[in-house]
N, C-alpha and C positions, 0 to 999 in steps of 0.2 A: 693473590690472584683470585678473581671472582669465579665461583663455581658455576659451571655450565650444566643446567638441568636437562634431563631427558624427559620431555613432557609425557611420553607414553608410560613412564614409570609411576606417574602420579595418578592414584586411584580415588574415585569418589565413593565414599561410604554411603550406605542407605540413609543414615541419620543426616549427613550433610546434604544429600540429595533432597531429602524431605524438607530441610530448612530452606535451601535455595529454591526448590520447586514451589513451595508454598508462597514464597516471596514473589517469584516470577508470575505465578497465577494471579495473585492479588494485585500486582502492579499492572500487568498488561492483558490479563484475561486468558492467556494461553493455558490450556489444560496440561498439567504435568503429572501424569500417572507414572508409576514405577517403570513402566515399559519404555519411558523416555530417558531413563538414567544413563544408558550408554551414549545416546545422542548428546546429552548435556555434557557428559564427561569428555567426549572427543572434541566438541566445539570449544570447551573452556581450556583444554590443555595448552593450546597455543597461547591463549591469553595469560595463563600462569607463567609460561616461559618468558613472555615479554616483560612481565613484572618481576621475574626471578623469584617467584613464590614456590615453595616446596610442598605445599599441601593445600587441599581444598578447605581445610579448617582455617588456615591462615587467610585464604582468599575470602571466606565467608566473613571473617572479622573485618576485612577491608571493605567489603560491600556494605556492612552494617555500621561502619564507623562514621561518626558525624562529620569529620573533616574531609573525607574523600568520597563519601557515599554517592553524591549526585553525579560526579564524573564517572565513577565506576559503574553505577547503575546503567547509565547510557551505554557504556561499553558492553555490559552484560546483556542488555536488550539487543544490541547489534549481533551478539553471538547466537542468541536463541531465535531470532526472527527467521521465519521461512519466507523465501522470496521467489517462489515459482510464478512466472508470468510470461506473457508473450504479446506481440502486436496483434490486435484484433482478436484476442481470445474470446471465445463465445460470440461468434460473428453475428448471431441472430439479434443481439442487443444493438449493434451498430446499424443493422438493417432497419430495425424498428425505429431507432433514433432518426434516421434519414427519411423513412417513408411515412412516419406518423407524427412524431413529436415536433421536428423542425418545421414541417409545413404548417402545422397548427400555430406554432409560435410566431412565425414570420407573418402570418395573416392577421393575428390578433394582438400583437405586442410590438411596441417600438423600443422597449427597454433592452438592456444588455442581458444576454443569456448567461446565467451564473451556474457553473458546474463544480461539484466537489467530488474528487476521486479520493475516497477515504481508504487508506491502505494501498497507496499507489506503487509501492515497491520501487523498482529501478526505472520507472517512468513510462513503460510501454503502454499502460492503460491511458493516462492523460494525453500522451502524444497521439494515440489511436483516436481518442475522442476529438482532438483538435483536427486531425486529418479528415475524419468523417464529416465534421462541420464544414471544413474548407471545401471538401468535395461537393457538399450540398450547395454552398455559396456560389461555386463556379456555374451552376445551372439555374440558380433560383434568386440571385440578387444578394444585396448586402445584409449581413447579420452580425451584429457586434456580440462578442462573447468573451468570457473570462473563465479560466479553469484554476481551481485550487487543488494541488496534489499534496496529500499528507501521509506520513508514515511515522512509526515509532523509532525506526532505525536511522540514525544519523549517517551511518556508512552507506546504506542503500540510497538514501536521499541525495547524497553527493553524486552517486552514479546517475541518478535521475537528472540532476542539474547539469552534469557534464554532457548528457545527451549523445553519448558515443556508444555505438553498438557494432557487432560483427556482421559481415555479409550474411552469415547463416541465420542470424536473428531476424532479418527482414526478407528471408527467402520466400515467404508466403505472400509477399506483396507484389502487385503488378509492376511492370517496368515503368508505366506512366506515373504511378504513385511514388515509386522510388525517385524518379527524375524530378518530380515536382517538390518533394518535401525532404530530400536527403542530399547531403554532400559527400562525395567519395574521397577517402584519404589518398595521399600520394606517397611515393617512396616507401619508407619503412612502415607507413600506416595505410598501405593500399588495401589491406583486408578489413579496414575499419570504415564506418560511415558515421556521419553526424547529422542530427536533425537540424534543418535550416533555422536560422535566427528568427524568421517571421513566425514560425510555429512556437519556438521556445519562449518568445516574448509574450505569448498569450497565457503562459502558465506560471503560477507562483507555487514554489515548493516550501513546505515548512514542517518541522517536527510536531507531531501531535499524538496524544495517547487517547485511544477510544475509551479507556477506563477512567478518564477524568470525571469528577463528579459533575462539573458543568462544562459545556463546550464553549470555548471563547472565540471560535472562528467567526468571521464576519459573514453572517447570512442575511436574509434567507436565500436559499438556492432554488433554482428551477429543476435541477437534476442532481441526484446523489448516486454515485456508483460506490457500492460497498460489496465487492464480489470476492468470494473465496477467502474471506477474512473471518467471518463469523463461525465457520466450521471448526475453528480451533478453540472456541469458547464453549462453556457450559450453557445449557438451554436458558437458564435464568439470566445469565449475563448477556446472551444474544438478545433476548427480549428487551432488557434494560438499555442496551446500546442502540437498538433500533428505535426505541421511544425517544432517546435523546437526539438521534439523527433526524427523526421526524420533526422535532422542534426547530430544526434548522432548514426544513424543507417547506416551501410554499404550499398552501392548499392548492391542489391541482398539479403540483410538481410530481416528478417521476423518481422512483427508487428502484435501482437495479441490484439484484443479488446474483451470486453464483448458482450454477445449475444443480449443485449438490446441497443447496441451502433452501430453507423454507420458513414461512411465517405461520404455518398451520398450527392452530391451537394457541396462538399468541393474541393478546389484546393490544393491538397496535393500530393506528389510524391509517391503514393502507387497504386499497382495493386492487385486486389482481386484474391486470389488463391483458397479460400474456404470460406464459410460463416465466417465472422469476423477474417479471416486470410489473411494478405496482404504481398506483397513483395515490397521492396523499388526499385524504378526505377530512 
């Protein structure tokens, strides 16, 4: 009979934490100081139980083994990724988009507006961008656009693709916006809502690691949102990531960061237009 493990009895030693933490930081850029040991231990205990593994030492061997490392590394990144987000988070960015960027674009450009949501989590950000663009289109005429949403977590990307949320997650949206862009569930799913296909069809989701040496995404983009992602990286890593993102951003394109993030002191080709909003130069 197979032994059933109690995941809470499996403890992560300092040495195993340092080994896994160093790998995680080198792979996805997330800082892993010793203060995150308990967090990592708790998040991985469930995974160890799924694998019927009795120690973090055994789990480390699995992660670093040639035959199963790629699959397990993806699972490991799913466990350590932080996915705090919401619809229209930091609303000032969407106001600036509608009041300044989109009017200029529609006056001077007949091309498709290309947007990259880098670190899109469960999809609220790219769907908010799409809704903001569609609200602008309702009053200002036709504008073609495409949005790319990327994240390192395959688990959270599937949630983004599913486009299903709870009523509470869209409680900050107006009745009119809810009616125009969401479908309400019925029966057992009456507390759930789904983004309408017309919006979903404008967004492509794919797995992507900001720590990759070269960025293979199809650019260049007119807008890049990379908000509340860089705060988890060391300063040098932040600057390196921003430089690579800028290589995929058109000259004159816009770069959005989270309000707790800054480029101050960095040698990057960006000019500040408004707090946490920059233009590529």
